[in-house]
C-alpha positions in Angstrom: 18.4 31.2 -52.6 17.8 34.6 -54.2 17.3 37.3 -51.5 13.6 37.8 -50.7 11.7 40.7 -49.2 9.9 39.7 -46.0 7.4 41.6 -43.8 6.7 40.4 -40.3 3.4 41.7 -38.9 2.8 41.3 -35.2 1.2 43.1 -32.2 4.3 42.7 -30.0 8.0 42.9 -30.9 11.0 43.4 -28.7 11.5 45.4 -26.6 7.7 46.1 -26.7 6.7 42.6 -25.7 5.8 40.2 -22.9 6.7 36.7 -24.1 8.1 34.1 -26.3 6.1 34.7 -29.5 7.7 38.2 -29.9 11.2 36.7 -29.3 10.5 34.2 -32.0 9.6 37.0 -34.5 12.8 38.8 -33.5 15.0 35.7 -33.9 13.4 34.7 -37.2 13.8 38.2 -38.6 17.5 38.3 -37.7 18.2 34.8 -38.9 16.7 35.7 -42.3 18.7 38.9 -42.4 21.9 37.1 -41.7 21.2 35.0 -44.8 20.9 38.1 -47.0 17.1 38.6 -47.0 15.5 41.9 -46.3 13.0 42.0 -43.4 10.5 44.7 -42.4 8.7 44.4 -39.1 5.4 46.1 -38.3 4.3 46.1 -34.6 2.0 48.2 -32.3 3.6 50.2 -29.5 0.2 51.3 -28.3 -0.8 47.7 -27.6 2.3 47.3 -25.3 1.3 50.5 -23.4 -2.2 49.2 -22.8 -0.6 46.8 -20.2 2.5 48.7 -19.1 3.4 52.3 -18.6 6.7 53.8 -19.6 9.3 52.6 -22.0 10.9 49.1 -21.7 14.4 49.2 -20.1 15.9 46.5 -22.3 17.2 47.3 -25.7 17.6 45.0 -28.7 20.1 45.4 -31.5 18.8 45.2 -35.1 20.6 43.9 -38.1 21.0 46.4 -41.0 18.7 44.2 -43.1 15.9 44.5 -40.5 13.8 47.6 -40.6 11.4 48.0 -37.7 8.3 50.2 -37.8 6.9 50.7 -34.2 3.4 52.0 -35.0 2.0 54.6 -32.6 -1.3 56.4 -33.0 -2.0 59.9 -31.8 -5.1 58.4 -30.1 -3.0 56.1 -28.0 -4.9 53.2 -26.3 -8.0 53.9 -28.3 -6.3 52.5 -31.4 -5.8 48.9 -30.1 -9.2 49.0 -28.3 -11.0 49.9 -31.6 -9.1 47.1 -33.4 -10.1 44.6 -30.7 -13.7 45.5 -31.2 -13.7 45.7 -35.0 -10.9 43.4 -36.3 -9.7 46.5 -38.3 -6.6 48.6 -37.8 -8.8 51.7 -38.0 -6.3 54.2 -36.4 -3.2 52.5 -37.9 -3.0 53.5 -41.6 0.6 52.3 -41.6 -0.6 48.7 -41.8 -2.3 49.0 -45.2 0.2 51.6 -46.5 3.2 49.4 -45.7 1.7 46.1 -46.9 0.2 47.5 -50.1 3.3 49.4 -51.0 6.1 47.1 -49.8 6.3 44.7 -52.9 7.0 41.9 -50.5 7.7 38.3 -51.5 6.5 37.0 -48.2 4.1 38.6 -45.6 4.2 36.6 -42.3 1.5 37.3 -39.8 2.1 36.5 -36.1 0.2 37.8 -33.1 -2.6 39.7 -34.9 -5.0 40.3 -31.9 -4.5 44.0 -31.8 -3.5 44.5 -35.5 -6.8 43.1 -36.8 -7.7 40.2 -39.0 -8.7 42.4 -41.9 -5.0 43.1 -42.3 -4.6 39.6 -43.7 -6.1 40.9 -46.9 -3.6 43.7 -47.4 -0.7 43.3 -49.8 0.4 40.6 -52.2 2.9 37.7 -52.1 3.1 34.5 -50.1 1.1 34.9 -46.8 1.9 32.8 -43.8 0.3 32.9 -40.3 1.9 31.4 -37.2 -0.5 30.3 -34.4 1.6 31.5 -31.5 -1.6 31.3 -29.4 -5.2 30.2 -29.9 -6.5 33.7 -30.9 -8.1 32.4 -34.1 -10.3 30.0 -32.1 -10.5 31.7 -28.7 -11.2 35.3 -27.9 -9.2 35.0 -24.7 -6.3 33.6 -26.7 -5.3 30.7 -24.4 -8.2 28.2 -24.2 -8.3 28.9 -20.5 -12.0 28.8 -19.5 -13.4 31.2 -16.9 -9.8 31.7 -15.6 -9.9 28.3 -13.9 -9.6 25.3 -16.3 -8.7 24.2 -19.8 -11.4 24.8 -22.4 -12.9 21.8 -24.0 -16.5 23.0 -24.2 -16.5 26.6 -25.4 -18.7 29.2 -23.8 -16.9 32.1 -25.4 -19.3 35.0 -24.7 -19.7 34.2 -21.0 -15.9 33.5 -20.7 -15.1 36.8 -22.3 -17.4 38.8 -20.0 -16.0 36.9 -17.0 -12.5 37.8 -18.1 -13.5 41.5 -18.2 -13.0 41.9 -21.9 -15.5 43.5 -24.2 -17.1 40.8 -26.4 -16.0 40.7 -30.1 -19.2 40.6 -32.0 -17.4 40.4 -35.3 -16.4 36.9 -34.4 -20.0 35.8 -35.1 -20.2 37.3 -38.6 -17.8 35.0 -40.5 -15.3 37.9 -40.6 -12.4 35.6 -39.5 -13.1 32.9 -42.1 -13.2 35.5 -44.9 -9.9 37.1 -43.8 -8.1 33.8 -43.4 -8.9 33.0 -47.0 -6.1 35.4 -47.9 -3.5 33.3 -46.1 -1.7 30.6 -48.0 -0.6 28.5 -45.1 -0.8 28.4 -41.3 2.3 27.4 -39.3 1.7 25.7 -35.9 4.4 25.3 -33.3 2.9 21.9 -32.2 0.8 19.0 -33.4 -1.6 19.6 -30.5 -2.2 23.2 -31.6 -2.6 22.2 -35.2 -5.3 19.7 -34.2 -7.2 22.2 -32.0 -7.4 24.6 -34.9 -8.6 21.8 -37.3 -11.2 20.7 -34.7 -12.4 24.3 -34.3 -13.1 24.5 -38.1 -10.1 26.3 -39.4 -9.9 25.0 -43.0 -6.6 26.5 -44.2 -3.6 24.3 -44.8 -1.7 24.0 -41.5 2.0 22.8 -41.2 3.7 22.0 -37.9 6.9 24.1 -37.5 8.2 24.2 -33.9 10.1 27.1 -32.6 13.9 27.4 -32.5 16.4 29.2 -30.2 19.8 30.3 -31.2 23.0 28.9 -29.8 23.0 29.9 -26.1 25.7 32.2 -24.6 28.4 30.5 -22.6 27.2 30.2 -19.0 29.1 32.1 -16.3 30.8 30.0 -13.7 28.6 29.3 -10.7 28.5 27.1 -7.7 24.9 26.6 -6.3 24.7 26.2 -2.6 21.9 23.6 -2.8 20.7 21.4 -5.6 17.7 22.9 -7.3 14.9 22.4 -9.9 14.0 25.3 -12.1 10.8 26.9 -13.4 11.0 29.7 -16.0 8.0 31.6 -17.3 5.2 34.0 -16.6 3.6 33.8 -13.2 -0.1 33.4 -14.2 -2.7 30.8 -13.2 -2.6 28.6 -16.2 1.2 28.0 -15.7 0.4 25.9 -12.6 3.2 27.2 -10.5 1.0 26.9 -7.4 0.8 23.1 -8.0 4.6 23.0 -8.1 5.0 24.9 -4.8 2.6 22.5 -3.1 4.6 19.6 -4.4 7.8 21.0 -2.9 6.2 20.9 0.6 6.8 17.2 0.2 10.2 17.5 -1.3 12.9 19.0 1.1 15.8 17.5 -0.8 16.2 20.3 -3.3 15.2 23.9 -3.9 12.7 25.2 -6.4 14.0 28.3 -8.2 11.2 30.3 -9.9 12.4 32.7 -12.6 9.9 35.2 -14.0 7.2 37.6 -13.0 3.5 38.2 -13.4 0.2 39.0 -11.9 0.2 35.9 -9.6 3.6 36.5 -8.0 2.2 38.0 -4.8 -0.3 35.1 -4.3 2.5 32.6 -5.0 4.8 34.2 -2.6 2.1 34.0 0.1 1.6 30.3 -0.8 5.3 29.7 -0.3 5.6 31.6 3.0 7.7 29.6 5.4 9.2 27.3 2.7 13.0 28.0 2.6 13.3 25.6 -0.4 11.3 27.9 -2.7 13.2 30.9 -4.2 11.7 33.6 -6.3 14.5 34.8 -8.5 12.6 37.4 -10.6 13.2 38.0 -14.3 16.6 37.1 -15.8 18.3 37.8 -19.1 19.6 35.1 -21.4 23.1 35.1 -20.0 21.8 34.7 -16.5 19.3 32.0 -17.6 22.1 30.0 -19.3 23.8 29.4 -16.0 20.5 28.6 -14.2 19.6 26.1 -16.9 23.0 24.5 -16.9 23.2 23.9 -13.1 19.6 22.8 -12.5 18.8 19.2 -11.9 15.9 19.7 -14.4 13.5 22.3 -15.7 10.0 21.6 -14.5 7.0 23.0 -16.4 3.7 22.2 -14.6 1.2 24.1 -16.9 -2.4 23.3 -16.2 -3.6 25.0 -19.4 -3.2 24.2 -23.1 0.2 25.7 -23.9 1.0 26.0 -27.6 4.7 25.0 -27.2 7.5 25.6 -24.6 10.4 27.7 -25.8 11.9 27.3 -22.3 12.1 23.5 -22.9 14.4 23.8 -25.9 16.4 26.5 -24.1 17.0 23.9 -21.4 17.9 21.3 -24.0 20.5 23.7 -25.5 22.3 23.5 -22.1 21.9 19.7 -21.9 19.4 20.0 -19.0 16.5 17.6 -18.9 12.9 18.6 -18.4 9.9 17.4 -16.5 6.6 18.3 -18.2 2.9 17.8 -17.4 1.0 15.7 -19.9 -1.1 18.5 -21.3 -1.2 20.7 -24.4 1.7 21.0 -26.8 4.5 20.9 -24.3 4.9 17.1 -24.0 5.9 17.0 -27.7 9.4 18.3 -27.0 9.9 15.3 -24.6 8.2 12.8 -27.0 10.3 13.9 -30.0 13.7 13.9 -28.2 13.5 11.6 -25.1 15.0 14.5 -23.2 12.9 14.4 -20.1 10.0 12.8 -18.1 6.2 13.4 -18.2 3.8 13.5 -15.3 0.1 13.9 -14.7 -0.2 13.8 -10.9 1.7 15.2 -8.0 3.0 11.8 -7.0 4.3 11.2 -10.6 6.0 14.6 -10.5 7.7 13.8 -7.2 8.8 10.4 -8.5 10.3 12.0 -11.6 12.2 14.5 -9.6 13.6 11.8 -7.3 14.6 9.7 -10.2 16.7 12.4 -11.9 18.2 13.8 -8.7 19.2 10.3 -7.5 20.9 9.3 -10.7 23.5 11.6 -12.3 23.7 9.1 -15.1 20.0 9.4 -15.9 20.2 13.2 -15.8 23.2 13.1 -18.2 21.5 10.7 -20.6 18.2 12.7 -20.7 20.2 15.9 -21.1 22.2 14.5 -24.0 19.0 13.2 -25.7 17.4 16.7 -25.3 20.5 18.4 -26.7 20.6 16.1 -29.7 16.9 17.0 -30.3 17.8 20.7 -30.0 20.6 20.4 -32.6 18.4 18.3 -35.0 15.0 20.1 -34.7 15.1 23.3 -32.6 18.3 25.1 -33.5 18.5 27.9 -36.1 19.8 26.0 -39.1 17.3 23.2 -39.4 14.4 25.6 -38.6 15.4 28.1 -41.3 15.9 25.3 -43.8 12.4 24.1 -43.1 10.9 27.6 -43.1 12.5 28.6 -46.4 11.4 25.3 -48.0 7.8 26.2 -47.0 8.2 29.6 -48.5 9.6 28.1 -51.7 6.7 25.6 -51.9 4.2 28.4 -51.7 6.0 30.6 -54.1 6.0 27.7 -56.6 2.2 27.5 -56.4 
């Protein structure tokens, strides 16, 4: 393929980020760069500093073919706050200047919550938008209603106020529909998320394109003292980690190792007080995670909200580790498409799944191999990039 000029537009990008969507943008940008394409990245440093003071400690290397513009306004936090309220990058002239002047073949929009939907109209070329979250259909981004339950009957204004965020009145003006008309195609990480957007009235073409993770680093040698199940992710309510801790009160045969951090950590540690089989390991880098995945009996993801997809699931599959996933949202699709794990709905079903895998090394090995085959076929870099670039070519051909 002739080298193309790409621009990735996103609120968050490493190291100024908090989750998997930004890591996907980083990985995609560098995968394209290694194939000879030129990639510019626009992201908003001020948005990161709304939630966290100081500079991030971790650093990320950039390919020579990747040029990163970390936008920063002299008005600081006022810039993303104005964008949140108006859907316009009012104090970020870099957005229009870069997109209008970049002569890009492809402009790929990602997390646009604090960049603004009007930016979808800037620039020319093929325009893609990945639904990393539910921001297009939910002002709280996550379809998590009143901070207590999955959202199936929207009450957006009340939910926004309850979540202590200023209401976005522009959402009631048709602004988003007009801005999305500039986008050629939406990319959805899961079938579930695609359908939720269709059900909510999004009428642009939507193609399912799950995430990928690169080949993992070789795990360091380790010898766990006790068998353990693993959780990896943010410690927030919709992840359902509290339900997992309660289940381990009835499961003394293995430890639960919890990797990650977040606003609920203190409450979860109090919930687990007096439970020696629950270990809070804190955040870990990819090399440390590789060993934790490899040696775990299984990765357990108990989300009680509508997750878009689970990058941690395919990270586990890359290490031939099976997964146990709640039947909810987009996460079960990784199990359904690979056979690399077990699904549950109730606590009893969760405990039964854990017992099955721990009691049978042969079952664990078989599930892990199935997951690994799915990783190689669907969620590793080469098949993902082939599918992504075929979509780009289809849209360029139009």
